[in-house]
C-alpha positions as CSV (number, residue, x, y, z in Angstrom):
1,X,75.1,101.3,35.1
2,X,78.3,99.2,34.8
3,X,80.5,102.2,34.8
4,X,78.7,103.7,37.8
5,X,79.2,100.4,39.7
6,X,82.9,100.3,38.7
7,X,83.4,103.9,39.9
8,X,81.6,103.3,43.2
9,X,83.7,100.2,43.8
10,X,86.9,102.1,42.9
11,X,86.0,105.0,45.2
12,X,85.2,102.7,48.1
13,X,88.5,100.8,47.7
14,X,90.4,104.0,47.6
15,X,88.9,105.2,50.9
16,X,89.4,101.7,52.4
17,X,93.1,101.6,51.4
18,X,93.7,105.0,53.0
19,X,91.8,103.9,56.1
20,X,93.7,100.6,56.4
21,X,97.1,102.2,56.0
22,X,96.2,104.9,58.5
23,X,94.6,102.6,61.0
24,X,97.5,100.1,61.0
25,X,100.0,102.9,61.3
26,X,98.2,104.5,64.2
27,X,96.5,101.7,66.1
28,X,98.7,98.7,65.4
29,X,99.1,95.6,63.3
30,X,96.9,93.6,65.6
31,X,93.9,94.8,63.5
32,X,95.3,93.1,60.4
33,X,93.2,89.9,60.7
34,X,90.0,91.9,60.9
35,X,91.1,94.1,58.0
36,X,91.8,90.9,55.9
37,X,88.3,89.7,56.7
38,X,86.9,93.0,55.5
39,X,88.9,92.8,52.3
40,X,87.6,89.2,51.7
41,X,84.0,90.5,51.9
42,X,84.8,93.3,49.4
43,X,86.5,90.8,47.1
44,X,83.6,88.4,47.5
45,X,81.2,91.2,46.5
46,X,83.2,92.0,43.4
47,X,83.3,88.3,42.5
48,X,79.5,88.2,42.7
49,X,79.1,91.4,40.6
50,X,81.5,90.1,38.0
51,X,79.7,86.7,37.9
52,X,76.4,88.4,37.5
53,X,77.8,90.4,34.5
54,X,79.7,87.5,32.8
55,X,77.6,84.5,34.0
56,X,80.7,82.7,35.1
57,X,81.3,82.0,38.8
58,X,84.7,83.0,40.2
59,X,85.8,80.6,42.9
60,X,87.4,81.7,46.1
61,X,89.9,80.0,48.4
62,X,90.7,81.2,51.9
63,X,92.2,79.8,55.0
64,X,90.0,80.3,58.1
65,X,91.4,82.9,60.4
66,X,91.1,81.0,63.7
67,X,93.3,80.5,66.8
68,X,95.3,82.9,68.9
69,X,96.0,86.4,67.9
70,X,99.4,85.4,66.7
71,X,98.1,82.5,64.7
72,X,95.4,84.6,63.1
73,X,97.9,87.3,62.2
74,X,100.3,84.7,60.6
75,X,97.4,83.1,58.6
76,X,96.2,86.4,57.4
77,X,99.7,87.3,56.2
78,X,100.6,83.9,54.7
79,X,97.2,83.0,53.1
80,X,97.6,83.0,49.3
81,X,94.0,84.3,49.1
82,X,95.1,87.4,50.9
83,X,97.8,88.0,48.3
84,X,95.3,87.6,45.5
85,X,92.8,90.1,47.1
86,X,95.5,92.7,47.8
87,X,96.9,92.4,44.3
88,X,93.4,92.9,42.9
89,X,92.8,95.9,45.1
90,X,96.1,97.6,44.1
91,X,95.5,96.8,40.4
92,X,91.9,97.9,40.6
93,X,92.8,101.2,42.0
94,X,94.8,102.0,38.8
95,X,92.5,100.5,36.1
96,X,89.4,101.5,38.1
97,X,90.5,105.1,37.9
98,X,90.8,104.8,34.1
99,X,87.4,103.0,33.8
100,X,85.8,105.6,36.0
101,X,86.4,108.1,33.3
102,X,83.6,106.3,31.4
103,X,81.1,107.4,34.0
104,X,80.3,110.8,32.4
105,X,79.7,109.1,29.1
106,X,76.7,107.3,30.5
107,X,74.1,110.1,30.3
108,X,75.8,111.3,27.1
109,X,75.4,107.9,25.7
110,X,71.7,107.8,26.4
111,X,71.2,111.2,24.6
112,X,73.6,110.5,21.7
113,X,72.4,107.0,21.0
114,X,68.8,108.1,21.4
115,X,69.1,110.7,18.7
116,X,71.5,108.6,16.6
117,X,69.2,105.5,16.7
118,X,65.8,107.1,17.2
119,X,65.9,109.9,14.7
120,X,68.6,108.9,12.2
121,X,67.9,105.2,12.5
122,X,71.6,104.4,12.8
123,X,73.4,101.7,14.8
124,X,74.2,102.6,18.4
125,X,77.8,103.6,19.0
126,X,78.4,104.9,22.6
127,X,76.4,102.3,24.5
128,X,78.1,99.3,22.9
129,X,81.4,101.0,23.7
130,X,80.5,101.3,27.4
131,X,79.5,97.6,27.3
132,X,82.8,96.6,25.9
133,X,84.6,98.6,28.6
134,X,82.5,96.8,31.2
135,X,83.4,93.5,29.6
136,X,87.1,94.4,29.7
137,X,86.8,95.4,33.4
138,X,85.1,92.1,34.2
139,X,87.8,90.1,32.3
140,X,90.5,91.9,34.3
141,X,88.7,91.3,37.6
142,X,88.1,87.6,36.8
143,X,91.8,87.1,36.0
144,X,92.9,88.9,39.2
145,X,90.4,87.4,41.6
146,X,90.9,83.7,40.6
147,X,92.6,81.8,43.4
148,X,96.3,81.1,42.8
149,X,97.3,77.5,42.1
150,X,98.9,77.4,45.6
151,X,95.6,78.5,47.2
152,X,93.7,75.9,45.2
153,X,96.2,73.2,46.2
154,X,95.9,74.2,49.9
155,X,92.1,74.0,49.8
156,X,92.2,70.7,47.9
157,X,94.5,69.2,50.5
158,X,92.1,70.3,53.3
159,X,89.2,68.8,51.4
160,X,90.9,65.5,50.9
161,X,91.9,65.4,54.6
162,X,88.2,65.9,55.6
163,X,87.1,63.4,53.0
164,X,89.5,60.8,54.3
165,X,88.3,61.4,57.8
166,X,84.7,61.0,56.6
167,X,85.6,57.8,54.7
168,X,87.2,56.3,57.8
169,X,84.2,57.2,59.9
170,X,81.8,55.8,57.3
171,X,83.9,52.6,57.0
172,X,83.9,52.2,60.8
173,X,80.2,52.7,61.0
174,X,79.6,50.2,58.2
175,X,81.7,47.6,59.9
176,X,79.8,48.1,63.2
177,X,76.5,47.8,61.3
178,X,77.6,44.6,59.7
179,X,78.8,43.2,63.0
180,X,75.6,44.2,64.7
181,X,73.5,42.6,61.9
182,X,75.4,39.4,62.0
183,X,75.3,39.2,65.9
184,X,71.6,40.0,66.2
185,X,70.5,38.1,63.1
186,X,72.4,35.3,61.5
187,X,74.5,34.4,64.6
188,X,71.4,34.1,66.8
189,X,69.7,31.9,64.3
190,X,72.8,29.7,63.9
191,X,73.1,29.3,67.7
192,X,69.4,28.2,67.9
193,X,70.1,25.9,65.0
194,X,73.0,24.3,66.8
195,X,71.0,23.8,70.0
196,X,68.1,22.1,68.1
197,X,70.4,19.8,66.3
198,X,72.0,18.8,69.6
199,X,68.7,18.2,71.2
200,X,67.6,16.2,68.1
201,X,70.7,14.0,68.4
202,X,69.9,13.3,72.1
203,X,66.3,12.4,71.2
204,X,67.2,10.3,68.2
205,X,66.4,6.6,68.9
206,X,64.4,7.4,72.0
207,X,61.7,9.8,70.8
208,X,61.6,9.9,67.1
209,X,58.6,12.4,67.0
210,X,60.6,14.9,69.2
211,X,63.7,14.4,67.1
212,X,61.7,15.1,63.9
213,X,60.2,18.2,65.4
214,X,63.6,19.5,66.5
215,X,65.1,18.8,63.0
216,X,62.2,20.7,61.4
217,X,62.8,23.7,63.7
218,X,66.5,23.5,62.9
219,X,65.7,23.6,59.2
220,X,63.6,26.7,59.8
221,X,66.4,28.4,61.7
222,X,68.8,27.6,58.9
223,X,66.5,29.3,56.4
224,X,66.2,32.3,58.7
225,X,70.0,32.5,59.0
226,X,70.3,32.4,55.2
227,X,67.8,35.2,54.9
228,X,69.7,37.3,57.4
229,X,73.0,36.7,55.6
230,X,71.4,37.7,52.3
231,X,70.2,41.0,53.8
232,X,73.7,41.7,55.2
233,X,75.2,41.0,51.7
234,X,72.6,43.4,50.2
235,X,73.7,46.0,52.6
236,X,77.3,45.7,51.3
237,X,76.6,45.5,47.6
238,X,73.1,44.6,46.4
239,X,73.2,41.7,44.0
240,X,70.5,43.3,41.9
241,X,73.1,45.9,40.8
242,X,75.2,43.2,39.2
243,X,72.1,41.6,37.6
244,X,70.2,44.6,36.3
245,X,72.6,47.5,36.5
246,X,71.9,50.8,38.3
247,X,68.8,51.8,36.2
248,X,67.1,48.5,36.6
249,X,68.0,48.3,40.3
250,X,66.6,51.8,41.0
251,X,63.4,51.0,39.1
252,X,63.0,47.9,41.2
253,X,63.7,49.9,44.3
254,X,61.1,52.4,43.4
255,X,58.5,49.7,42.6
256,X,59.1,48.2,46.0
257,X,59.2,51.4,48.0
258,X,55.4,51.7,48.6
259,X,55.5,55.1,47.0
260,X,54.4,56.4,43.6
261,X,57.9,57.1,42.2
262,X,58.7,58.5,38.8
263,X,62.2,57.4,37.6
264,X,63.7,59.6,34.9
265,X,66.9,58.5,33.2
266,X,69.1,60.7,31.0
267,X,72.2,59.7,29.2
268,X,72.5,56.2,30.7
269,X,72.2,54.0,27.6
270,X,71.8,50.2,27.8
271,X,75.1,48.6,28.6
272,X,76.7,51.8,29.9
273,X,77.9,51.1,33.5
274,X,79.6,53.2,36.1
275,X,82.2,51.6,38.4
276,X,80.7,49.3,41.0
277,X,81.4,51.6,43.9
278,X,79.7,54.5,42.2
279,X,76.6,52.4,41.4
280,X,76.4,51.2,44.9
281,X,76.7,54.8,46.3
282,X,74.0,56.0,43.9
283,X,71.7,53.0,44.8
284,X,72.0,53.6,48.5
285,X,71.5,57.3,48.1
286,X,68.2,56.6,46.3
287,X,67.2,53.9,48.8
288,X,67.9,56.2,51.8
289,X,66.1,59.1,50.2
290,X,63.0,57.1,49.4
291,X,63.0,55.7,52.9
292,X,63.0,59.2,54.3
293,X,60.2,60.2,52.0
294,X,58.1,57.3,53.2
295,X,58.9,58.1,56.9
296,X,58.9,61.8,57.2
297,X,57.6,63.7,54.2
298,X,53.8,63.0,54.6
299,X,53.4,62.5,50.9
300,X,53.2,59.3,48.7
301,X,54.9,60.7,45.6
302,X,58.6,61.2,44.7
303,X,60.8,61.8,41.7
304,X,64.1,60.2,41.0
305,X,66.5,61.5,38.3
306,X,69.6,59.7,37.1
307,X,71.7,61.8,34.8
308,X,75.0,61.1,33.1
309,X,77.1,64.2,33.3
310,X,80.5,64.9,31.7
311,X,82.4,64.2,34.9
312,X,80.3,61.4,36.4
313,X,76.8,60.6,37.6
314,X,74.2,62.9,39.1
315,X,71.3,61.5,41.3
316,X,68.4,63.7,42.4
317,X,65.5,62.7,44.6
318,X,62.6,65.2,45.1
319,X,59.4,65.2,47.0
320,X,56.7,67.8,47.7
321,X,56.4,66.9,51.4
322,X,56.8,68.9,54.6
323,X,60.5,69.4,54.3
324,X,62.7,70.3,57.3
325,X,65.2,67.4,56.7
326,X,68.0,67.5,59.3
327,X,71.2,65.5,59.0
328,X,71.6,65.3,62.8
329,X,68.2,63.7,63.6
330,X,69.1,60.2,62.6
331,X,67.5,60.3,59.1
332,X,70.5,58.6,57.5
333,X,71.6,61.7,55.6
334,X,74.9,62.0,57.4
335,X,75.8,58.4,56.5
336,X,74.8,59.1,52.9
337,X,77.1,62.2,52.9
338,X,80.0,60.2,54.2
339,X,79.5,57.4,51.7
340,X,79.4,60.0,48.9
341,X,82.4,61.9,50.3
342,X,84.5,58.7,50.3
343,X,84.2,58.7,46.5
344,X,85.1,62.4,46.3
345,X,81.6,63.2,45.4
346,X,79.3,66.0,46.6
347,X,75.9,66.0,48.2
348,X,73.4,68.9,48.6
349,X,70.3,68.9,50.6
350,X,67.6,71.6,50.1
351,X,64.7,71.1,52.5
352,X,63.1,74.2,53.8
353,X,60.3,73.8,56.3
354,X,57.1,73.3,54.3
355,X,59.0,71.7,51.4
356,X,59.9,70.7,48.9
357,X,62.9,68.5,49.6
358,X,65.6,68.0,47.0
359,X,68.6,65.7,47.6
360,X,71.3,66.0,44.9
361,X,74.3,63.8,44.7
362,X,77.1,64.0,42.2
363,X,79.6,61.1,41.9
364,X,82.7,61.5,39.8
365,X,83.6,58.6,37.5
366,X,85.1,57.9,34.0
367,X,82.6,56.5,31.5
């Protein structure tokens, strides 16, 4: 089967190369961007086939072919990913022709090994040979289809630029939220407090009962202002993280969520702490996710998993609710993604209509 797939791929690439050369020569080089897109799809199919055989994913790195015709043409020619794909296609034409010679051995292998193993009870010979040939072909394809360092650097620069933009947006949104909370909460209470103290001063000595009532109200306003300020502080960095650590803070969050939440912890031993920014991002990811479960899922149960991984911290929140989570509907997922991106982390949301919903966040850190 592996030899048949290799032969089919080789034959298709041979026909494609002839068609590409002929088309460009006859029609014109303006078809080059579309040809490059076709080559990308072919190389992507080969990456998936090789990953299926080896169990190791082969990454890809391409620049988007957008803009005017001239810009698309220049990007197609200069993209390091194009150079990788073309190099693979040329090399594959040669070694694929050699590997295709193994195709006639496939039916012979079934007969020979059937007799050799079934009747003579000997160890198979031909089939393992074909498997080794397929392994060799997969190794070559893996080596040739891996993105070049230049392509990986280009993609990384683009990712960092996007992450920086998200971080700036998240920072701006956070500042506006803090300003709004202070203006609508603590500042309003402080203004009311100042007014009541002023009125109490005027009433002092003339109407002691009124002055006492105003001072009592002023004390209540001061307590409300302190409560509002504490809530603003919790929104920046919850004090419970400093007191109990991430695990304790998440357990307290789950207990106060009004849901039946199971918290599973793996690899986070007592005393093992991630950086404060990572813990805060993980805490807010759990808090936002549980809030969404309570508001939108239609269920009362959720699962939270905190896992220490080699490169950082993984947080997963799952529920069996109605699903259909959308980052554009004001559910807070976009803000969560920006907060995670600011730390160079990743976030995945799987929420098909009908459920379940799984939110997975990975935050890099050094333990």
